[in-house]
DSSP file (Angstrom, degrees, kcal/mol; ACC not computed):
  #  RESIDUE AA STRUCTURE BP1 BP2  ACC     N-H-->O    O-->H-N    N-H-->O    O-->H-N    TCO  KAPPA ALPHA  PHI   PSI    X-CA   Y-CA   Z-CA
    1    1 A X              0   0    0      0, 0.0     2,-0.3     0, 0.0     0, 0.0   0.000 360.0 360.0 360.0 130.2  -23.0   25.0   -1.7
    2    2 A X        -     0   0    0      1,-0.0     2,-0.4     0, 0.0     0, 0.0  -0.575 360.0-134.0 -77.8 131.2  -23.1   21.9   -3.9
    3    3 A X        -     0   0    0     -2,-0.3     2,-0.3     1,-0.0    -1,-0.0  -0.722  19.1-128.6 -87.4 131.0  -23.6   18.6   -2.0
    4    4 A X        -     0   0    0     -2,-0.4     2,-1.1     1,-0.1     3,-0.1  -0.627   8.8-137.6 -81.8 133.0  -21.2   15.8   -3.0
    5    5 A X     >  -     0   0    0     -2,-0.3     4,-2.0     1,-0.2     5,-0.1  -0.770  22.2-176.5 -90.9  95.4  -22.8   12.5   -3.9
    6    6 A X  H  > S+     0   0    0     -2,-1.1     4,-2.8     1,-0.2     5,-0.2   0.854  78.8  56.3 -65.1 -37.4  -20.4   10.1   -2.1
    7    7 A X  H  > S+     0   0    0      1,-0.2     4,-2.2     2,-0.2    -1,-0.2   0.914 110.0  45.8 -61.8 -41.4  -22.1    6.9   -3.4
    8    8 A X  H  > S+     0   0    0      2,-0.2     4,-2.7     1,-0.2    -1,-0.2   0.889 111.8  52.1 -68.0 -38.8  -21.7    8.1   -7.0
    9    9 A X  H  X S+     0   0    0     -4,-2.0     4,-2.5     2,-0.2     5,-0.2   0.928 110.2  48.1 -62.6 -45.5  -18.1    9.1   -6.3
   10   10 A X  H  X S+     0   0    0     -4,-2.8     4,-2.6     1,-0.2     5,-0.2   0.919 112.8  49.0 -60.6 -44.4  -17.4    5.6   -4.8
   11   11 A X  H  X S+     0   0    0     -4,-2.2     4,-2.5    -5,-0.2    -2,-0.2   0.918 111.6  49.0 -61.7 -44.3  -19.0    4.0   -7.8
   12   12 A X  H  X S+     0   0    0     -4,-2.7     4,-2.2     2,-0.2    -2,-0.2   0.915 114.0  44.6 -63.7 -44.0  -17.0    6.1  -10.3
   13   13 A X  H  X S+     0   0    0     -4,-2.5     4,-2.4     2,-0.2    -2,-0.2   0.923 113.6  50.1 -67.6 -43.4  -13.7    5.4   -8.6
   14   14 A X  H  X S+     0   0    0     -4,-2.6     4,-2.3    -5,-0.2    -2,-0.2   0.909 112.3  47.6 -61.1 -42.5  -14.4    1.7   -8.3
   15   15 A X  H  X S+     0   0    0     -4,-2.5     4,-2.9    -5,-0.2    -1,-0.2   0.887 109.8  53.4 -64.9 -39.0  -15.4    1.5  -11.9
   16   16 A X  H  X S+     0   0    0     -4,-2.2     4,-2.7     2,-0.2    -2,-0.2   0.919 108.5  49.6 -62.6 -43.1  -12.2    3.4  -12.9
   17   17 A X  H  X S+     0   0    0     -4,-2.4     4,-2.6     2,-0.2     5,-0.2   0.950 112.9  46.9 -60.1 -49.7  -10.1    0.9  -11.0
   18   18 A X  H  X S+     0   0    0     -4,-2.3     4,-2.4     1,-0.2     5,-0.2   0.936 114.6  46.4 -57.4 -48.3  -11.8   -2.0  -12.7
   19   19 A X  H  X S+     0   0    0     -4,-2.9     4,-2.2     1,-0.2    -1,-0.2   0.884 112.8  50.1 -63.9 -39.3  -11.5   -0.4  -16.1
   20   20 A X  H  X S+     0   0    0     -4,-2.7     4,-1.1    -5,-0.2    -1,-0.2   0.933 112.1  46.5 -65.8 -46.4   -7.8    0.5  -15.5
   21   21 A X  H  <>S+     0   0    0     -4,-2.6     5,-2.2     1,-0.2     3,-0.5   0.923 116.0  45.1 -62.4 -44.9   -6.8   -3.0  -14.4
   22   22 A X  H ><5S+     0   0    0     -4,-2.4     3,-1.7    -5,-0.2    -1,-0.2   0.837 104.9  62.5 -69.7 -32.3   -8.7   -4.6  -17.3
   23   23 A X  H 3<5S+     0   0    0     -4,-2.2    -1,-0.2     1,-0.3    -2,-0.2   0.796 106.2  45.7 -63.7 -28.2   -7.2   -2.1  -19.8
   24   24 A X  T 3<5S-     0   0    0     -4,-1.1    -1,-0.3    -3,-0.5    -2,-0.2   0.188 119.4-113.0-100.1  16.6   -3.7   -3.4  -19.0
   25   25 A X  T < 5S+     0   0    0     -3,-1.7     2,-0.2     1,-0.2    -3,-0.2   0.831  76.1 123.4  58.2  38.7   -4.9   -7.0  -19.3
   26   26 A X      < -     0   0    0     -5,-2.2    -1,-0.2    -6,-0.1   105,-0.1  -0.705  51.8-149.2-117.1 175.3   -4.5   -7.8  -15.6
   27   27 A X        +     0   0    0    103,-0.8     2,-0.3    -2,-0.2   104,-0.1   0.496  62.8  19.6-126.4  -5.1   -7.0   -9.1  -13.1
   28   28 A X        -     0   0    0    102,-0.5   104,-2.1    -7,-0.1     2,-0.4  -0.905  55.2-123.7-157.2-177.0   -6.1   -7.8   -9.7
   29   29 A X  E     -ab  55 132A   0     25,-2.1    27,-2.7    -2,-0.3     2,-0.5  -0.989  11.7-144.4-138.6 141.5   -4.4   -5.4   -7.3
   30   30 A X  E     -ab  56 133A   0    102,-3.0   104,-2.9    -2,-0.4     2,-0.4  -0.927  23.6-171.0-103.0 132.0   -2.0   -5.8   -4.4
   31   31 A X  E     -a   57   0A   0     25,-2.4    27,-2.5    -2,-0.5     2,-0.6  -0.988  23.2-131.7-127.6 132.4   -2.6   -3.3   -1.6
   32   32 A X  E     -a   58   0A   0    102,-0.5     2,-0.7    -2,-0.4    27,-0.2  -0.736  24.1-153.9 -78.6 119.1   -0.4   -2.6    1.4
   33   33 A X        +     0   0    0     25,-3.0    27,-0.3    -2,-0.6    39,-0.1  -0.856  23.5 168.3-102.6 111.4   -2.8   -2.6    4.4
   34   34 A X        -     0   0    0     -2,-0.7    38,-0.4     2,-0.1    -1,-0.1   0.625  54.7-110.0 -95.1 -15.8   -1.4   -0.5    7.2
   35   35 A X  S    S+     0   0    0      1,-0.4     2,-0.1    37,-0.2    -2,-0.1   0.342  82.8 116.3  97.1  -5.6   -4.5   -0.4    9.4
   36   36 A X  S  > S-     0   0    0      1,-0.1     4,-1.7    32,-0.0    -1,-0.4  -0.346  80.7-101.8 -91.8 175.6   -5.0    3.3    8.6
   37   37 A X  H  > S+     0   0    0      1,-0.2     4,-2.8     2,-0.2     5,-0.3   0.902 114.6  55.4 -64.7 -44.4   -7.7    5.1    6.8
   38   38 A X  H  > S+     0   0    0      1,-0.2     4,-2.4     2,-0.2    -1,-0.2   0.928 112.3  41.0 -59.5 -47.8   -5.9    5.5    3.5
   39   39 A X  H  > S+     0   0    0      2,-0.2     4,-2.4     1,-0.2    -1,-0.2   0.847 114.4  53.3 -71.8 -31.4   -5.2    1.9    3.0
   40   40 A X  H  X S+     0   0    0     -4,-1.7     4,-2.3     2,-0.2    -2,-0.2   0.928 111.9  44.8 -66.6 -44.4   -8.6    0.8    4.2
   41   41 A X  H  X S+     0   0    0     -4,-2.8     4,-2.5     2,-0.2     5,-0.2   0.932 114.6  48.6 -65.3 -45.7  -10.4    3.1    1.8
   42   42 A X  H  X S+     0   0    0     -4,-2.4     4,-2.4    -5,-0.3    -2,-0.2   0.928 111.8  49.4 -60.1 -46.2   -8.1    2.1   -1.1
   43   43 A X  H  X S+     0   0    0     -4,-2.4     4,-2.4     1,-0.2    -1,-0.2   0.919 111.8  48.7 -60.0 -44.4   -8.6   -1.6   -0.3
   44   44 A X  H  X S+     0   0    0     -4,-2.3     4,-2.6     1,-0.2    -1,-0.2   0.901 110.4  50.3 -64.9 -41.0  -12.4   -1.2   -0.2
   45   45 A X  H  X S+     0   0    0     -4,-2.5     4,-2.0     2,-0.2    -1,-0.2   0.896 111.1  49.7 -63.5 -39.4  -12.5    0.7   -3.5
   46   46 A X  H  X S+     0   0    0     -4,-2.4     4,-2.7     2,-0.2     5,-0.5   0.901 110.4  50.1 -65.5 -40.8  -10.4   -2.0   -5.1
   47   47 A X  H  X S+     0   0    0     -4,-2.4     4,-2.5     1,-0.2    -2,-0.2   0.926 109.9  51.1 -61.5 -45.0  -12.8   -4.7   -3.7
   48   48 A X  H  < S+     0   0    0     -4,-2.6    -1,-0.2     1,-0.2    -2,-0.2   0.887 118.2  38.2 -59.5 -39.3  -15.8   -2.7   -5.1
   49   49 A X  H  < S+     0   0    0     -4,-2.0    -2,-0.2    -5,-0.2    -1,-0.2   0.813 134.1  17.5 -82.8 -31.1  -14.2   -2.5   -8.5
   50   50 A X  H  < S-     0   0    0     -4,-2.7    -3,-0.2    -5,-0.2    -2,-0.2   0.597 103.1-109.5-119.9 -16.5  -12.6   -6.0   -8.8
   51   51 A X    ><  -     0   0    0     -4,-2.5     3,-1.9    -5,-0.5    -3,-0.1   0.117  35.6 -85.9  89.4 148.1  -14.1   -8.3   -6.2
   52   52 A X  G >  S+     0   0    0      1,-0.3     3,-1.6     2,-0.2    30,-0.4   0.823 124.5  64.1 -57.5 -34.1  -12.4   -9.6   -3.1
   53   53 A X  G 3  S+     0   0    0      1,-0.3    -1,-0.3    -6,-0.1    -2,-0.1   0.643 103.3  49.1 -68.2 -13.0  -10.9  -12.5   -5.0
   54   54 A X  G <  S+     0   0    0     -3,-1.9   -25,-2.1    -7,-0.1     2,-0.5   0.140  96.3  80.9-113.2  18.2   -8.9  -10.1   -7.1
   55   55 A X  E <   -a   29   0A   0     -3,-1.6     2,-0.6   -27,-0.2    27,-0.5  -0.987  57.6-167.8-126.0 121.5   -7.5   -8.0   -4.3
   56   56 A X  E     -ac  30  82A   0    -27,-2.7   -25,-2.4    -2,-0.5     2,-0.3  -0.941   9.8-153.9-110.2 118.4   -4.4   -9.3   -2.3
   57   57 A X  E     -ac  31  83A   0     25,-3.3    27,-2.3    -2,-0.6     2,-0.4  -0.672   5.1-162.0 -88.2 145.1   -3.6   -7.4    0.9
   58   58 A X  E     -ac  32  84A   0    -27,-2.5   -25,-3.0    -2,-0.3     2,-0.6  -0.998   6.1-159.4-125.5 131.0   -0.1   -7.3    2.3
   59   59 A X  E     - c   0  85A   0     25,-2.9    27,-3.0    -2,-0.4     2,-0.5  -0.955  13.9-173.1-108.0 119.6    0.6   -6.4    5.9
   60   60 A X        -     0   0    0     -2,-0.6    27,-0.2   -27,-0.3    25,-0.1  -0.595   2.9-177.6-123.0  69.2    4.2   -5.3    6.0
   61   61 A X        +     0   0    0     -2,-0.5    27,-3.1     3,-0.1    28,-0.5  -0.363   4.8 178.4 -67.3 146.0    5.5   -4.7    9.6
   62   62 A X  S    S-     0   0    0     26,-0.2     3,-0.1    25,-0.2    52,-0.1  -0.766  79.9 -30.9-149.5  97.9    9.0   -3.5   10.0
   63   63 A X  S    S+     0   0    0     -2,-0.3     2,-0.1     1,-0.2    -2,-0.0   0.871 101.8 161.7  54.6  38.5    9.9   -2.8   13.6
   64   64 A X        -     0   0    0      1,-0.1    -1,-0.2     2,-0.0     2,-0.2  -0.462  44.6-105.2 -89.5 158.1    6.3   -2.0   14.1
   65   65 A X    >>  -     0   0    0     -2,-0.1     4,-1.2     1,-0.1     3,-0.8  -0.523  31.9-116.0 -78.4 152.6    4.3   -1.8   17.3
   66   66 A X  H 3> S+     0   0    0      1,-0.2     4,-2.3     2,-0.2     5,-0.2   0.808 112.2  62.5 -61.8 -31.4    1.9   -4.7   17.8
   67   67 A X  H 3> S+     0   0    0      1,-0.2     4,-2.7     2,-0.2    -1,-0.2   0.873 100.1  54.3 -63.4 -36.7   -1.2   -2.4   17.7
   68   68 A X  H <> S+     0   0    0     -3,-0.8     4,-2.2     2,-0.2    -1,-0.2   0.916 109.2  47.7 -62.3 -42.4   -0.4   -1.5   14.0
   69   69 A X  H  X S+     0   0    0     -4,-1.2     4,-2.4     2,-0.2    -2,-0.2   0.919 112.7  48.4 -63.8 -44.1   -0.3   -5.2   13.1
   70   70 A X  H  X S+     0   0    0     -4,-2.3     4,-2.4     1,-0.2    -2,-0.2   0.904 110.9  50.7 -63.6 -41.6   -3.6   -5.8   14.9
   71   71 A X  H  X S+     0   0    0     -4,-2.7     4,-2.4     2,-0.2   -36,-0.2   0.906 110.4  50.0 -62.6 -41.6   -5.2   -2.8   13.2
   72   72 A X  H  X S+     0   0    0     -4,-2.2     4,-2.3   -38,-0.4   -37,-0.2   0.923 111.6  47.4 -63.0 -45.3   -4.0   -4.1    9.8
   73   73 A X  H  X S+     0   0    0     -4,-2.4     4,-2.6     1,-0.2     5,-0.2   0.894 110.6  53.1 -63.1 -39.7   -5.4   -7.5   10.4
   74   74 A X  H  X S+     0   0    0     -4,-2.4     4,-3.2     2,-0.2     5,-0.2   0.927 108.6  49.0 -61.4 -45.8   -8.7   -6.0   11.6
   75   75 A X  H  X S+     0   0    0     -4,-2.4     4,-2.4     2,-0.2     5,-0.2   0.938 112.9  47.2 -59.9 -47.7   -9.1   -4.0    8.4
   76   76 A X  H  X>S+     0   0    0     -4,-2.3     5,-2.1     1,-0.2     4,-1.1   0.926 115.9  44.8 -60.4 -45.4   -8.4   -7.0    6.2
   77   77 A X  H  <5S+     0   0    0     -4,-2.6     3,-0.3     2,-0.2    -2,-0.2   0.919 112.2  51.5 -65.8 -43.7  -10.8   -9.2    8.2
   78   78 A X  H  <5S+     0   0    0     -4,-3.2    -1,-0.2     1,-0.2    -2,-0.2   0.897 115.1  42.2 -60.4 -41.3  -13.5   -6.5    8.3
   79   79 A X  H  <5S-     0   0    0     -4,-2.4    -1,-0.2    -5,-0.2    -2,-0.2   0.620 108.6-127.5 -81.9 -12.7  -13.3   -6.0    4.5
   80   80 A X  T  <5 +     0   0    0     -4,-1.1     2,-0.3    -3,-0.3    -3,-0.2   0.808  58.6 142.3  73.0  30.3  -13.1   -9.8    4.0
   81   81 A X      < -     0   0    0     -5,-2.1    -1,-0.2    -6,-0.2     2,-0.2  -0.803  58.1-106.7-106.5 146.1  -10.0   -9.6    1.8
   82   82 A X  E     -c   56   0A   0    -27,-0.5   -25,-3.3   -30,-0.4     2,-0.4  -0.504  43.2-180.0 -66.4 131.9   -7.1  -12.0    1.8
   83   83 A X  E     -c   57   0A   0     -2,-0.2     2,-0.4   -27,-0.2   -25,-0.2  -0.983  14.3-158.9-141.9 127.9   -4.0  -10.5    3.5
   84   84 A X  E     -c   58   0A   0    -27,-2.3   -25,-2.9    -2,-0.4     2,-0.6  -0.862  16.1-134.0-105.9 138.2   -0.6  -12.0    4.1
   85   85 A X  E     -c   59   0A   0     -2,-0.4     2,-0.5   -27,-0.2   -25,-0.2  -0.810  21.3-178.4 -91.7 125.1    1.8  -10.7    6.7
   86   86 A X        -     0   0    0    -27,-3.0     2,-0.6    -2,-0.6    35,-0.1  -0.913  16.9-150.6-122.8 101.0    5.3  -10.3    5.5
   87   87 A X        -     0   0    0     -2,-0.5     3,-0.3   -27,-0.2     4,-0.3  -0.617  13.9-175.9 -77.8 116.8    7.5   -9.1    8.4
   88   88 A X     >  +     0   0    0    -27,-3.1     4,-2.7    -2,-0.6     5,-0.2   0.332  55.1 102.1 -94.1   5.9   10.3   -7.0    7.0
   89   89 A X  H  > S+     0   0    0    -28,-0.5     4,-2.8     1,-0.2     5,-0.2   0.915  82.2  45.5 -60.7 -46.6   12.1   -6.5   10.3
   90   90 A X  H  > S+     0   0    0     -3,-0.3     4,-2.4     2,-0.2    -1,-0.2   0.881 113.5  50.4 -67.7 -35.7   14.9   -9.1    9.7
   91   91 A X  H  > S+     0   0    0     -4,-0.3     4,-2.3     2,-0.2    -2,-0.2   0.931 112.4  47.8 -63.7 -44.6   15.4   -7.8    6.1
   92   92 A X  H  X S+     0   0    0     -4,-2.7     4,-2.7     1,-0.2    -2,-0.2   0.942 112.9  47.7 -60.1 -49.4   15.7   -4.2    7.5
   93   93 A X  H  X S+     0   0    0     -4,-2.8     4,-2.1     1,-0.2    -1,-0.2   0.894 111.9  49.8 -62.7 -40.4   18.1   -5.2   10.2
   94   94 A X  H  X S+     0   0    0     -4,-2.4     4,-0.9     2,-0.2    -1,-0.2   0.911 112.3  47.9 -63.6 -42.7   20.3   -7.2    7.9
   95   95 A X  H >< S+     0   0    0     -4,-2.3     3,-0.8     1,-0.2     4,-0.5   0.935 110.9  50.0 -64.0 -46.3   20.5   -4.3    5.4
   96   96 A X  H >< S+     0   0    0     -4,-2.7     3,-1.5     1,-0.3    -1,-0.2   0.884 105.0  58.3 -61.2 -39.0   21.3   -1.8    8.1
   97   97 A X  H 3< S+     0   0    0     -4,-2.1    -1,-0.3     1,-0.3    -2,-0.2   0.783 103.2  54.4 -61.5 -26.0   24.1   -4.0    9.5
   98   98 A X  T << S+     0   0    0     -4,-0.9    -1,-0.3    -3,-0.8    -2,-0.2   0.564  90.7  98.3 -85.8  -7.7   25.8   -3.9    6.1
   99   99 A X  S <  S-     0   0    0     -3,-1.5     2,-0.0    -4,-0.5    -3,-0.0  -0.417  82.7-100.7 -81.0 153.6   25.8   -0.1    5.9
  100  100 A X    >>  -     0   0    0      1,-0.1     4,-1.6    -2,-0.1     3,-1.0  -0.347  39.7-107.7 -64.0 155.9   28.8    2.1    6.7
  101  101 A X  H 3> S+     0   0    0      1,-0.3     4,-1.6     2,-0.2     5,-0.1   0.791 115.6  61.9 -61.9 -30.8   28.6    3.7   10.2
  102  102 A X  H 34 S+     0   0    0      1,-0.2     4,-0.5     2,-0.2    -1,-0.3   0.831 105.6  47.6 -67.8 -29.3   27.9    7.2    8.8
  103  103 A X  H X4 S+     0   0    0     -3,-1.0     3,-1.2     1,-0.2     7,-0.3   0.907 108.2  54.5 -72.7 -42.8   24.6    6.0    7.3
  104  104 A X  H 3< S+     0   0    0     -4,-1.6    -2,-0.2     1,-0.3    -1,-0.2   0.810 104.3  55.9 -61.8 -30.3   23.6    4.2   10.5
  105  105 A X  T 3< S+     0   0    0     -4,-1.6     2,-1.0     1,-0.1    -1,-0.3   0.690  88.6  86.0 -75.2 -18.5   24.0    7.4   12.4
  106  106 A X    <>  -     0   0    0     -3,-1.2     4,-2.0    -4,-0.5     5,-0.2  -0.738  60.6-169.0 -90.0 103.1   21.6    9.2   10.1
  107  107 A X  H  > S+     0   0    0     -2,-1.0     4,-2.4     1,-0.2    -1,-0.2   0.826  84.8  53.2 -63.4 -34.0   18.1    8.6   11.5
  108  108 A X  H  > S+     0   0    0      2,-0.2     4,-2.0     1,-0.2    -1,-0.2   0.905 107.7  50.8 -69.2 -40.5   16.3    9.9    8.4
  109  109 A X  H  > S+     0   0    0      1,-0.2     4,-0.6     2,-0.2    -2,-0.2   0.914 113.3  46.2 -61.7 -41.8   18.3    7.7    6.1
  110  110 A X  H >X S+     0   0    0     -4,-2.0     3,-0.9    -7,-0.3     4,-0.7   0.906 110.1  53.1 -66.7 -41.6   17.4    4.7    8.2
  111  111 A X  H >X S+     0   0    0     -4,-2.4     4,-0.7     1,-0.2     3,-0.6   0.855 104.4  56.2 -63.5 -34.9   13.7    5.7    8.5
  112  112 A X  H 3X S+     0   0    0     -4,-2.0     4,-1.2     1,-0.2    -1,-0.2   0.659  92.5  71.0 -74.3 -15.0   13.4    5.9    4.7
  113  113 A X  H <X S+     0   0    0     -3,-0.9     4,-2.6    -4,-0.6    -1,-0.2   0.891  90.2  61.7 -65.6 -38.2   14.6    2.4    4.2
  114  114 A X  H <X S+     0   0    0     -4,-0.7     4,-2.2    -3,-0.6    -1,-0.2   0.933 104.8  42.9 -59.9 -52.2   11.3    1.0    5.7
  115  115 A X  H  X S+     0   0    0     -4,-0.7     4,-2.1     1,-0.2    -1,-0.2   0.839 113.9  54.0 -65.1 -28.3    8.9    2.4    3.1
  116  116 A X  H  X S+     0   0    0     -4,-1.2     4,-2.3     2,-0.2    -2,-0.2   0.899 107.9  48.9 -70.7 -38.7   11.3    1.5    0.3
  117  117 A X  H  X S+     0   0    0     -4,-2.6     4,-2.1     2,-0.2    -2,-0.2   0.897 110.6  51.7 -63.8 -39.4   11.4   -2.1    1.6
  118  118 A X  H  X S+     0   0    0     -4,-2.2     4,-2.8    -5,-0.2    -2,-0.2   0.920 109.9  48.7 -62.7 -42.6    7.6   -2.1    1.6
  119  119 A X  H  X S+     0   0    0     -4,-2.1     4,-2.6     2,-0.2     5,-0.3   0.908 108.9  52.6 -66.3 -40.8    7.5   -0.9   -1.9
  120  120 A X  H  X S+     0   0    0     -4,-2.3     4,-2.2     1,-0.2    -1,-0.2   0.923 112.5  46.6 -56.7 -44.0    9.9   -3.5   -3.1
  121  121 A X  H  X S+     0   0    0     -4,-2.1     4,-2.5     2,-0.2     5,-0.3   0.927 111.4  49.8 -66.4 -46.5    7.7   -6.1   -1.5
  122  122 A X  H  X S+     0   0    0     -4,-2.8     4,-2.6     1,-0.2    -2,-0.2   0.931 114.6  44.1 -58.8 -47.0    4.5   -4.8   -2.9
  123  123 A X  H  X S+     0   0    0     -4,-2.6     4,-2.5     2,-0.2    -1,-0.2   0.877 112.8  51.7 -69.1 -36.5    5.8   -4.6   -6.5
  124  124 A X  H  X S+     0   0    0     -4,-2.2     4,-2.0    -5,-0.3    -2,-0.2   0.934 113.9  42.9 -65.0 -45.6    7.5   -8.0   -6.3
  125  125 A X  H  X S+     0   0    0     -4,-2.5     4,-1.7     2,-0.2    -2,-0.2   0.928 114.3  51.3 -66.1 -44.4    4.3   -9.7   -5.1
  126  126 A X  H  X>S+     0   0    0     -4,-2.6     5,-3.2    -5,-0.3     4,-1.1   0.924 111.1  47.7 -59.2 -45.0    2.2   -7.8   -7.6
  127  127 A X  H  <5S+     0   0    0     -4,-2.5     3,-0.5     1,-0.2    -1,-0.2   0.900 109.2  53.4 -64.4 -39.4    4.4   -8.8  -10.5
  128  128 A X  H  <5S+     0   0    0     -4,-2.0    -1,-0.2     1,-0.2    -2,-0.2   0.813 115.3  41.0 -65.6 -28.6    4.5  -12.5   -9.4
  129  129 A X  H  <5S-     0   0    0     -4,-1.7    -1,-0.2    -3,-0.2    -2,-0.2   0.567 112.4-115.5 -92.1 -11.2    0.6  -12.5   -9.4
  130  130 A X  T  <5S+     0   0    0     -4,-1.1  -103,-0.8    -3,-0.5  -102,-0.5   0.837  74.9 129.9  73.7  33.8    0.2  -10.5  -12.6
  131  131 A X      < -     0   0    0     -5,-3.2  -102,-0.3    -6,-0.2    -1,-0.2  -0.602  56.6-119.3-110.9 171.4   -1.4   -7.7  -10.5
  132  132 A X  E     -b   29   0A   0   -104,-2.1  -102,-3.0    -2,-0.2     2,-0.5  -0.661  30.0-109.7-100.9 165.4   -1.0   -4.0  -10.2
  133  133 A X  E     -b   30   0A   0     -2,-0.2    28,-1.4  -104,-0.2     2,-0.5  -0.878  28.3-138.7 -97.1 126.4    0.0   -2.1   -7.0
  134  134 A X  B     -D  160   0B   0   -104,-2.9  -102,-0.5    -2,-0.5     2,-0.2  -0.733  18.4-126.2 -86.3 128.0   -2.8    0.0   -5.6
  135  135 A X        -     0   0    0     24,-2.9    21,-0.1    -2,-0.5    18,-0.1  -0.528  25.0-177.8 -75.9 136.5   -1.8    3.4   -4.3
  136  136 A X        +     0   0    0     -2,-0.2   -94,-0.1    16,-0.2    -1,-0.1   0.337  45.7 105.2-117.0   4.5   -2.7    4.1   -0.7
  137  137 A X        -     0   0    0     15,-0.2     2,-0.3    18,-0.2    10,-0.0  -0.238  60.4-129.0 -80.6 173.3   -1.4    7.6   -0.3
  138  138 A X     >  -     0   0    0      1,-0.1     4,-1.7    -2,-0.0     3,-0.2  -0.857  19.8-112.6-124.7 163.3   -3.5   10.8   -0.2
  139  139 A X  H  > S+     0   0    0     -2,-0.3     4,-2.8     1,-0.2     5,-0.2   0.834 112.5  57.6 -62.4 -36.0   -3.3   14.1   -2.0
  140  140 A X  H  > S+     0   0    0      2,-0.2     4,-2.3     1,-0.2     6,-0.2   0.925 105.3  50.0 -63.6 -44.4   -2.3   16.1    1.1
  141  141 A X  H  >>S+     0   0    0      1,-0.2     5,-2.7    -3,-0.2     4,-0.7   0.910 114.1  45.9 -59.9 -41.9    0.8   14.0    1.8
  142  142 A X  H ><5S+     0   0    0     -4,-1.7     3,-0.5     3,-0.2    -2,-0.2   0.916 111.4  52.2 -65.9 -43.6    1.9   14.4   -1.8
  143  143 A X  H 3<5S+     0   0    0     -4,-2.8    -2,-0.2     1,-0.2    -1,-0.2   0.862 115.8  39.0 -63.3 -37.8    1.1   18.2   -1.8
  144  144 A X  H 3<5S-     0   0    0     -4,-2.3    -1,-0.2    -5,-0.2    -2,-0.2   0.497 113.8-113.8 -93.6  -2.6    3.2   18.8    1.4
  145  145 A X  T <<5 +     0   0    0     -4,-0.7     2,-1.4    -3,-0.5    -3,-0.2   0.781  61.4 151.5  80.1  27.2    6.0   16.4    0.5
  146  146 A X      < +     0   0    0     -5,-2.7     2,-0.3    -6,-0.2    -1,-0.2  -0.619  42.7  84.7 -93.5  78.0    5.3   13.9    3.3
  147  147 A X  S    S-     0   0    0     -2,-1.4     2,-0.6    -3,-0.1   -35,-0.0  -0.969  77.1-106.2-162.3 168.4    6.6   10.8    1.5
  148  148 A X    > > -     0   0    0     -2,-0.3     3,-2.4   -36,-0.0     5,-1.5  -0.939  37.1-121.0-108.1 119.8    9.7    8.8    0.8
  149  149 A X  T 3 5S+     0   0    0     -2,-0.6     3,-0.1     1,-0.3   -33,-0.1  -0.369 101.0   9.1 -58.6 133.7   11.0    9.0   -2.8
  150  150 A X  T 3 5S+     0   0    0      1,-0.2    -1,-0.3    -2,-0.1   -31,-0.1   0.611 129.0  69.7  64.3  15.2   11.1    5.5   -4.3
  151  151 A X  T X 5S-     0   0    0     -3,-2.4     3,-1.8   -32,-0.1     4,-0.2   0.207 114.5  -8.1-121.2-114.5    9.2    4.4   -1.2
  152  152 A X  G > 5S+     0   0    0      1,-0.3     3,-0.8     2,-0.2   -16,-0.2   0.725 131.1  61.0 -65.7 -20.4    5.6    5.2   -0.3
  153  153 A X  G >><S+     0   0    0     -5,-1.5     3,-1.9     1,-0.2     4,-1.0   0.670  82.8  85.8 -75.2 -15.6    5.4    7.6   -3.2
  154  154 A X  G <4 S+     0   0    0     -3,-1.8    -1,-0.2    -6,-0.4    -2,-0.2   0.691  96.0  36.9 -61.1 -19.8    6.1    4.7   -5.5
  155  155 A X  G <4 S+     0   0    0     -3,-0.8    -1,-0.3    -4,-0.2   -18,-0.2   0.153 108.0  66.4-117.3  19.8    2.5    3.8   -5.7
  156  156 A X  T X4 S+     0   0    0     -3,-1.9     3,-0.8   -21,-0.1    -2,-0.2   0.728  71.2  82.6-109.1 -27.4    0.9    7.2   -5.6
  157  157 A X  T 3< S+     0   0    0     -4,-1.0    -3,-0.1     1,-0.3    -2,-0.1   0.818 119.0   5.9 -59.2 -35.2    1.8    9.0   -8.8
  158  158 A X  T 3  S-     0   0    0      0, 0.0     2,-2.6     0, 0.0    -1,-0.3   0.128  98.2-119.8-131.0  20.7   -0.9    7.4  -10.9
  159  159 A X  S <  S+     0   0    0     -3,-0.8   -24,-2.9   -25,-0.1     2,-0.4  -0.267  95.4  42.1  69.5 -51.3   -2.8    5.5   -8.2
  160  160 A X  B      D  134   0B   0     -2,-2.6   -26,-0.2   -26,-0.2    -4,-0.0  -0.978 360.0 360.0-126.8 139.3   -2.2    2.2   -9.8
  161  161 A X              0   0    0    -28,-1.4   -27,-0.1    -2,-0.4    -1,-0.1   0.329 360.0 360.0-121.8 360.0    1.0    0.9  -11.5
């Protein structure tokens, strides 16, 4: 059985991120930091490739539990990356109030709004900074279809957009 060289893998991915960002004449990446493993690993790889000064974290709670917010802040602080909290709860609530009642009754339709709001925010901030959006999803979620179209999948198809 072949042993995987994780240090070399980390170096290769970090270099790829740096090369990709520079190839499109940009200087940084915006990453949504959820407090989970996927976003922590992605953020760290971006830091390795670009430096902390070129990685902007966004913490995007939307009717989230307080522990999720604390975990996100912890990850950002631990990695030493700048992270701004943008609470999307009021935007979500305003949007839902404007929907017809049949949409409001559909729990899946409502649940999918949250990742779409997060993606809108990530892309808006990234564009304003002249950055790319760093994808935080994993291959298993994509393979089994555990994602929201035009939401959390929006930053996974090519890792960086």
